[in-house]
C-alpha positions in Angstrom: 26.4 96.4 96.8 25.2 96.6 100.1 23.7 97.7 100.5 23.6 98.3 101.0 22.0 101.7 101.2 21.4 102.4 107.2 21.0 109.1 116.0 23.7 111.1 116.4 24.5 113.9 114.1 27.4 111.7 113.0 25.3 108.5 112.3 22.6 110.7 110.2 25.7 112.2 108.1 26.9 108.5 107.5 23.7 107.3 106.5 23.4 110.1 104.0 26.9 110.0 102.8 26.3 106.0 102.1 23.0 106.9 100.2 24.9 109.5 98.2 27.7 106.8 97.5 25.2 104.5 96.0 23.7 107.2 94.0 26.8 108.5 92.2 28.7 105.4 92.0 26.2 102.9 91.1 24.1 104.6 88.7 20.7 104.0 90.1 18.3 104.1 87.5 20.9 102.3 85.4 21.6 100.3 88.8 19.0 98.0 87.4 20.7 95.3 85.2 17.6 94.5 82.8 16.5 90.9 82.9 16.7 88.8 79.8 13.5 87.8 78.1 13.2 84.5 79.8 13.5 86.3 83.2 16.7 85.1 84.3 18.7 87.6 86.5 21.9 89.4 84.7 25.1 88.2 85.9 26.6 90.1 88.6 30.4 91.2 88.7 32.7 89.2 90.8 35.4 90.6 92.7 39.1 90.5 91.5 41.1 87.1 92.6 43.9 89.6 93.3 42.3 92.1 95.5 45.2 94.3 97.3 46.1 93.4 100.7 44.4 95.4 103.5 46.8 96.7 106.2 46.0 98.5 109.4 48.5 101.0 109.1 47.5 102.1 105.6 43.9 102.2 106.4 44.9 104.3 109.7 47.0 106.6 107.6 44.0 107.3 105.1 41.5 107.9 107.8 44.1 110.0 109.9 44.4 112.2 106.7 40.5 112.9 106.7 40.0 113.7 110.7 41.3 116.6 112.6 44.9 117.0 114.3 43.7 116.8 117.6 41.8 113.4 116.8 44.6 112.2 115.1 46.8 112.8 117.9 44.3 110.6 120.1 44.7 107.7 117.6 48.3 108.2 117.7 48.5 107.6 121.5 46.3 104.6 121.3 48.2 103.2 118.4 51.5 103.6 120.2 50.1 101.6 123.1 49.0 98.9 120.8 52.3 98.4 119.3 54.1 98.2 122.7 51.4 95.9 124.3 51.5 92.0 124.3 49.1 89.2 124.9 45.7 89.9 126.4 46.7 93.8 126.6 47.3 93.8 123.0 43.8 92.5 122.2 42.2 95.1 124.6 44.3 97.9 123.0 43.0 96.6 119.4 39.6 96.7 120.8 40.0 100.3 122.0 41.2 101.5 118.6 38.4 99.7 117.1 36.1 101.7 119.2 37.8 105.0 118.7 37.9 104.6 114.9 34.0 103.6 115.4 33.5 107.3 117.1 35.1 109.0 114.1 33.0 107.1 111.6 36.0 105.3 110.1 34.8 101.7 109.5 37.8 100.3 107.4 40.6 100.8 110.4 37.8 99.8 112.8 37.3 96.7 111.0 40.9 95.6 110.8 41.3 96.1 114.5 38.1 94.2 115.0 39.5 91.5 112.9 42.8 91.4 115.2 40.6 90.8 118.1 38.8 88.0 116.2 41.8 86.2 115.4 43.4 86.6 118.9 40.0 85.5 120.5 37.9 83.6 118.0 34.0 83.6 119.0 31.0 84.0 117.3 30.4 87.4 118.6 34.0 88.6 117.4 33.7 87.2 114.0 30.3 88.9 113.5 31.5 92.3 114.8 34.5 91.8 112.3 32.4 90.9 109.4 29.8 93.6 109.8 32.2 96.2 110.2 33.9 95.1 106.8 30.5 95.1 105.3 30.0 98.8 106.6 33.4 99.6 105.2 32.6 98.1 101.8 29.3 100.0 101.6 30.9 103.6 102.4 34.0 102.9 100.4 34.1 104.9 96.9 37.3 103.0 96.0 36.8 100.3 93.4 39.8 98.6 93.8 39.6 98.4 98.0 35.7 97.2 97.6 36.4 93.5 96.5 39.3 93.4 99.3 36.8 94.6 102.1 34.1 92.5 100.7 36.4 89.3 101.0 37.6 90.3 104.5 33.7 90.4 105.4 33.1 87.1 103.7 35.9 85.5 105.7 34.8 86.6 108.8 31.2 85.6 108.3 32.7 82.1 107.3 34.7 82.0 110.3 31.5 82.7 112.3 29.2 80.2 110.8 32.3 77.4 111.5 31.5 78.0 115.1 27.7 78.2 114.6 26.2 77.3 111.3 22.8 78.1 112.3 23.5 81.8 113.6 21.2 84.2 111.6 23.6 87.3 111.9 26.6 85.4 110.4 24.3 83.8 107.9 22.9 87.0 106.7 26.1 88.7 106.5 27.7 85.8 104.2 24.3 85.9 101.9 25.2 89.8 101.6 28.8 89.2 100.6 27.8 86.4 98.1 24.9 88.7 96.6 27.6 91.2 96.1 29.8 89.2 94.4 31.5 86.7 96.6 29.7 83.7 94.7 26.8 82.9 92.9 23.9 85.5 93.7 21.2 83.0 94.0 23.1 80.8 97.0 23.4 84.4 98.7 19.7 85.0 98.1 18.9 81.4 99.3 20.8 82.5 102.6 18.8 85.7 102.9 15.5 84.1 102.3 16.5 81.6 105.1 16.8 84.3 107.3 13.5 86.1 106.2 11.9 82.4 106.9 13.0 82.6 110.7 12.8 86.2 111.1 10.2 88.0 108.7 10.9 91.5 109.7 14.7 91.4 109.5 15.8 94.8 108.3 19.0 94.1 106.8 18.0 91.1 105.0 14.7 92.6 103.4 16.8 95.5 102.4 19.3 93.5 100.6 16.7 91.5 99.1 15.1 94.6 97.8 18.3 95.7 96.4 19.0 92.7 94.7 15.6 92.8 93.4 16.3 96.3 91.9 19.5 95.6 90.5 18.2 92.4 88.6 15.2 94.5 87.5 12.5 92.5 89.6 10.7 95.7 90.7 7.4 94.2 91.8 9.4 92.1 94.2 11.5 95.0 95.4 8.4 96.9 96.4 7.5 94.8 99.7 10.9 94.7 100.8 11.6 98.1 101.1 7.8 98.3 102.7 8.7 95.8 105.2 12.1 97.7 106.1 10.0 101.1 106.4 7.6 99.3 108.9 10.3 98.4 110.9 12.4 101.7 110.6 11.8 104.2 108.1 14.7 105.7 106.6 16.1 108.0 103.6 17.5 105.0 101.4 14.8 102.6 102.2 12.2 105.2 100.8 14.4 106.3 97.8 14.8 102.6 96.8 11.1 102.1 97.1 10.5 105.3 94.8 13.1 103.9 92.3 11.1 100.6 92.3 7.9 102.4 91.7 9.5 104.6 89.1 10.9 102.0 86.8 7.2 100.4 87.0 5.8 104.0 85.9 3.9 104.1 89.1 4.9 107.8 89.2 2.5 109.0 92.0 3.8 106.5 94.3 7.2 107.2 93.2 6.9 110.9 94.2 5.4 110.0 97.5 8.5 107.8 98.4 11.0 110.3 97.0 9.3 113.2 99.1 9.5 111.0 102.2 13.1 110.2 101.5 14.0 113.8 101.3 12.1 114.5 104.4 13.9 112.1 106.6 17.5 112.7 105.0 17.3 116.6 105.4 20.5 116.7 103.2 20.8 119.8 100.8 22.6 117.7 98.1 19.9 114.9 98.3 17.1 117.4 98.5 18.2 119.0 95.2 18.6 115.6 93.4 15.0 114.6 94.7 13.5 117.8 93.7 14.8 117.2 90.4 13.6 113.8 90.2 10.0 114.6 91.6 9.6 117.5 89.0 10.5 115.2 86.2 7.8 112.7 87.2 5.4 115.4 87.8 6.0 116.3 84.2 5.2 113.0 83.0 1.6 112.9 84.7 
């Protein structure tokens, strides 16, 4: 789930795509898994134990099929240098490839090269970079088969980071996000995210993911202050959309409309605009 749900033009497009992926692959209103009468949250899916192996060459080939021939040629040159390099030069080459794939907004191959760097030069920073990039790849992926593998990679990266520093908030937050999305018992992940919030109340990612979990578990009242806290720090199309979703499910239609209109204003995306215009019209007809 992440989330998850985050500028240069490419960054804006990526954020909108992330939101649209969440909308159309996770069924927003039905994203909510109703609670039982006793208030317990619904069980969340666990990743398959037999997730496919992620290989750099496969992720790279797929990503190159989605970029221009000129950009692919540049990547090929960097990959050739990576294959020939040894020792520290190979690590530097991997870092360069990760950066290139980041520039091209292709998180999966970037994450795999960052993982290579972290394995060669284990450090808190390197493992957190690897974990965060795998989480981004997971959020952007529309492949239900690959998503569990990406999530597992993120989980392992953050586990390695916490082995270096068990108090690190970034690693603890990342681990909590992977657990909430299926890498363990959801409440264990929630506890980790709440611990991050205790030490850093305005943390955007922790509040966003706690809000998303509240949506998924039908705890709409709890979701609202989380998304409002995110918006206080950094207003975004997805935060306003999720805020609107919480209001709508509580039949607070006027507030839902206001949130959806803010989401539309920030996103500036024709497809999302059409979707939200329809949403707003439906709610206005209910009033």
